[in-house]
N, C-alpha and C positions, 0 to 999 in steps of 0.2 A: 779632558774634563776635570775640573778641580774637585777636591773631596767634598766641598760644600754642595756643589752642583750635583755630584753623584748621589749624595744623601737625599737632596730634594727630589731628584728624578726617581730614585728607588722608593721613596716614601709615597710619591704620587702613584707609581706603578702598583705598589702593594695595596693602596687604598682602592684603586680602580678594580683590581682583581678581586678584592674582598667584596666590593659593592656589587659587582656583576655576578660573582660565582659562589661566594662563601656565606654571605650574610643570610640570615633567616628572612623569609618573605614577611612583609608587613601583615600583621593580623587583620583579618577582615573585620570591618565595623559591623556589628550586629544590627540588622534592620528590624525594627519593631513591627510585628504583624498589625494589620489595620483592616477595617471593615469597608473602607472606601478606596477609591483610586488615589495613588500618590500624586502630589503636585507636579511631578515631572511629566505626567501624561498631558496635562493642559499645555505646558510649555512646549512639549514635543509637537503636539497637534497644531498649535498655532504657528510654530516655526517651520515645520517640515511638510505639512500636508496642505493641499490646495482645495479650498472650500468650493471652488467653481466646478470641481469634478468629484464624483462619488469616491469615498474612501473604501478600499477593499482591505479587509483585515481577517487575520486568523489568530487564534490562540494556540501556542505551540509549546512543546516540552521536548525532553531528550528522546522521546519515542517517536517524534514526528519530524525529525530534522530532514530526512530525505524528502518527505512530501512537501515541506516548505519550499525547498528548491524547485520541486516539480510544479507546484502551484504558480510560483513566479514565472518559471519558464513557459508555462502554458498561457499565461496572461500576456507575455511579452510580444508575440506576433500581432496582437491587437492593440498595442500601445497602452496597456492597462497597468504597467508596473510602477509608474512614478508616484502613485498614491496608494501603493500596497505597503502594509505594515503588519508586523507580527508582534503580538503581545506575549512576551516570554514568561512562562511560569517557573522556569528554573535557570540555573547558571549555564548548563550545556547549550541551551537555546540562545542565550545572550552571547556566548563566546564562540559559537560555531563559525566556521570559515565561510562566510557568505556576505561579501562586501556589498552586493547589490540589494540586500534585503534590509529595510529599515526595521529596527526593533525597539520595543519599550519594555523595561523591566517591571513586571507586575507580580513578582514572586512573593511579595509580602502581603498580598491581598488574601484575607481569609476566605475560604470557600472555593478557591481554585477556579477552574475553567468556567463553570456555569455562572459564578458570581461575576467574574471579569467580563464575560460576554454581556450580561444584562447591564452592568454599570457602564461599560464603555459605549454600548448602543445608546443608552440614555444620555450620556455626556455628549456624544456626537449630535444627537437630535436636539438637545437643549441649546447647542451652539450653532445650529443651522447647517449641519453637514448631512448630506445623503450618504448612504453606505451600502456595501455588499459584504455580508459575512460569509466566509467559506470555511467550513469546519476542517480540521486537520486530517480527517479521514475521508475527505472528498477527493474523488478522482476527476480532474478536468481532462477530457479526452483530447482537447486541442482542436477538435474538428470545427467548432463554431465559437465565435465571440459570445461569451455568456450574456453580455449586455444587450446583444441583438436578438436573444431568444426569450426576452422578457418584455413586459410592457415598457414603453419608452419613459424616460424621466420627465419629459415635458408633457406627458399625458396626465392630466389632473384627475383621472378617475380612480386612482388608487393611493393608498398610504403605504402598505407593505405588500411584499410578494414572498411567498415561501414555496419551496419544493414540498411535495406531498408524500406522506407515508401512511398507508392504511386509512385514507380519507381524512387525515388530520395534517395540520401544518408540521413541517420539519424545518427547524431553524438551521440545519446544516448548510443550506444555501438560502440566504435570506437577504432580500433587497428592501431598502427602506428610504422613504422621503421624509424630510423634517417638517411634517405637517402638524396641525393641531391634533388630529386624530392619532398620529403616531406618538406624539408627546404624551397624550393622556394614557395611551396604551402602555408605554414603557414606564411611566410613573406608577401606574397600577401594578405592573409586574414587579417593579422594584419594591413596592410596598409588600407584596406577597413574599418577596425574597427576605425581607427583614422580619417578617412575622415568625416568631419562634415555633408556631404550630406547623410551619412548612419546612422545618429543618429536615434535611435529607432528601427532599424532592429535587428532581433534576430541573435544569434550566428549561428543557423542552416542556416539561409538565407545567411549569410556572408561566411560560410564554403562551401556552394553550389556555390556561385558566385566566390569564390577564385580559383576555378579550371579552370575557363575560360582562354583559351589561353595557358594553360600549358600542358606538356606531362606527367601528373601525372598518375602513374599506380595504379588505385584504383579498388578495388574489392567489390562488393555488396554481402553480406552474404545471405544464403538461407533463404527465408522468412518463410518457414515452421519451421525452427529451431530458428530463431530470429524474433519474431513477434512484429510488431508495431501496437498497437490497434487502427486501423482506425475506422472511425465512420460509420460502417455498421450495421444497425439495426439487420439484419439477423444473424450476427456473434453469438450474445449471445442467442437469442431466439431459433435458430435452431441448433446451433452447440456446445454451451458451457454452457448449463443450467441444465445438469443432472450429477450425479456422474460418470458414465462410460465415458461420454464425457470429463469431466474435468480431469479424471485420464489419459485418452489418451493424452490430451493436455499437461499435466505435463510431462508424460513419453517421449513425442516426441519433447519437446521444451527445449532449453537452456536458453533463456531469453525472457521476454516480456516487451516492453516499453509501459507504460500506458499513451500514448498520447490520447487526446480526452476523457479523463476520468475526471469527476469532482474531483477537488483536495480533497474534503471532503471525498470521498469514496475510494481514492487510498489505504489507509492502509487496508481496508477490501478486496479490490481486491488482494493485496499482500498475504493475508491469504488464500483467496478462491482459488487462482491459484498457490499455492505451494511455494510462495516466502517468507513466514515467516519462522523463524528459531526457534529452541528450546531454544533460549536465555532466561535465567531466568526460565527454566523449563516449558515453556508454554505448551508443549505437554507431557513431561515426568511426571510432577507433577499434578496428578489428584486432583481437588479441591472439588469434590462432585459428585453427580449423575446428569445425563443429561436427558433432555426431548426433543424429536423430534416430529415434526408434518409433515404429508404428505397428499396429496390429496385435498388441499385447492382449491376451484373452485368457479367461479361466476363473477358477475360484480364488479365494484370498491367497492361499499358499502358492498357487501357480503364478499368479500375477506378481507377487512379491519376488519370486525366484527370477523372473525375467527382468524386473526392474533392477534387482541387484546385479544381474548379468550386464545390463546396459551401463550401469555406473562403473563397474569394474573394468569393462571394456573401454570406456572413456578414459579412465585413469591410465590403463596400460598402453593405450594408443596415443596418449598425450593430446586428446581432443577435449573441447568444451562441449558438455552435454546440453543439447536443447531438449528440455523436458517435454514429454508427450502431452498433448491436450487432454487425452482421456485414455481409458482402458475399457475393454469389454469385460464386465464383471458379473460373475454368477454369485449373487448374494444368498446367504443362508439366513433365513428369518424363522422365528418361532411363531407358530400359529395355534390358536386355541380351537380344538375340535371336541366339542362336548366336554367331558371331564379331563381330557388329555391335551398335552401340548406337544405338537409334532413339528419337525423342521419343514420349511417350505422354501423352495429355491426359485429365485427370480433373476432373469438375465437383464442387465442394464447395458445396452449397446455402447453408450457414450457416458461412462461414469467419470467425472472430472478427476484428473490425476491428484490434485491437491486434497482430495478427500480420501485418497488411498494411503499416501505417505505424508507425514508431517514435513513440510518443505524445509523447516529449520534444521531438521536432522541431516540435511545434505550439506549444510554450512561446514566448511573445513574438511569435508569428505571428498567432494568433487567440485570442479569448476563448472558452473551451470548457468544457463540463462532461461528466461521464461519461454513457454511454448510458442508464444506469438512474436518472438524476437525478430524473425525474418520479416514478418509483416510490419512490425514497428520500425525496423531499420529502414525499410523501403520508404515508409511514410516520412521519416526524418531526413534521410539522406538522398532519396531517389534512386538508391542502388539496391539491386536484388542480391540475395545470397545464392550463389550458384549451387546446384545440387546434383549429386550422383546417387544412384540407388543400388542396393545390394539385397537380394532376396535370400533369406536364411534357409539353409537345409541342414539336416541332422549331421552330415559329415563335417560341417564347420564347427560343431561342438565337440568333436573328438580332440583329445589333448595332444599337444606336441610332446615328444619324449624328453627333450632337453629342458624346455621352459616350464612344462606342466601347465601351460596356457592353452586354451582352445585354439584351434587353427584359425578361428575367426579373427583373433588379434592380429595375426600376420596379414590376413586379407585386408583388414582395415588399414594397417600401416602402409600397405602397398598402394592403396587408393590415393593418388596424389593430384588428381585433377581439380575437381570442384572444391569450393570452400566448405561445403557440408556434404556429409555422407549419410544417407538414410538407410537404415537396416529394417527391412519389412519382415515381420513375423506372420503376416497374413497367410493363411493356409497351412502354417506349420502346426503340427499336432502337439500343441502345448500340454494337453492332458496326459500324454504318454511320458512327458518329462516333468510331471508334477514334483517329484522328489529329486530329479536330475540323477544322472549317473554319479557314482561316488566321487570321481575326480572332479567333475564339474561342480558338485555340491561343495567340495573343499575350496574350489576356486572362488566361489561367491560368498563363502561363510563369513569372512571378516566384515565385508560390506553389509551383508544381510543383518549381522548382529548389531550394526550401528544405526540401522533404519528404525525410526519410530513409526509404527503402523497406526493409522488413525483408529481410535477406539470406536468411532461411529461409521466404520467402513460398511457395515450392514444396515446403516440408517436406523439404528435402534432408538435414536433420540431425534426429536424435531424442534427442540427449543432454540431460542436465539443463541448465537455464538456456539453452535454445535456442528460446524462444518467438518471439523476434524477431531476436536477435543483431544 
């Protein structure tokens, strides 16, 4: 190679290396905030969406990325994904790895999620599109095609359909036809949105108020099929805390709106109640052997001890922990008797696990899956999780001299048959082990110190979003 050629080749190589690896990234062009939808929305809708079919849309952000995948996956078996679009409120939503999900950037719209919802619904209606809005905290169980659980689109008896919450409309699941009545309704709602007197009010409030004085033909969907998770303590502890109950719930429900649920545990709720998908092989790709525990019973301290034991056991045996559905909890509540306040004890046979321990405190501590994992896996793959059972006795909690681990660890490691091993605490006298023997106390100490106990474990608060606090 001649010197001149070498020089040219070297110059090109240096330029390419600089361009790819060393140069500073181009500065992002600042986007001016606006009160209306950007022009890109109209271009996208016209080019990418089919007016002959209802548009299904969700507003999403960095906190709802997983469920955006889930919603799309649950729509796919019914052929409902071609007209599904996500209105992205931030950059993580726009840049997430989801090639099959159409997205529109609306991050510049002032007012966020509620404003975007009302404006986009109005735009679609003005341009002759019917639509289904699915909120980002909606769990589609996948049991039924949602479009077949509502009044049909060729039925001219309705303008809008909403799921119901406390006898009022809930726009979390909202189906709409581009009728005159719908157009008048959404224009009235948009006017309320622009009124400075309504600043700070939610989109739900404005959509409820927008109906006043109009002859809108609206239909509230069956509450047994479209559930809005109202803040009733008895819902979970009495009706939705065991596998058979949850199985019945999933089979008989099309959608669940996780209102009144702490945002931190909504992803776990999605998994527990059938709203998670097999995206990235969550159910079809088995990552190892599993450990289950059942029969945990006692007061707060006793229950936490055995939860910590189960976690540490899963860690030391190299198993994935299938969280329990519930524990039998003896709650301590304070009761007013005359001028005095005295403790009162109440036994809850099926107190949900997610109301005992903050699920997020398990992240990075132990590899775990939801209580209904085996049920959901069978639904997605048709394959059961094979199960062996081990009944706990006090001798298994004695420590090995060399490892300082309870003998139970060795027993679990020796179980090599089924994919999952269930350890049953039923009949075990947990109250005698409230504090554990000193050695066992040390064994679970590190794990126990990392668990965040739900402050509402004794149900001292009943307000919205107080499942765990």
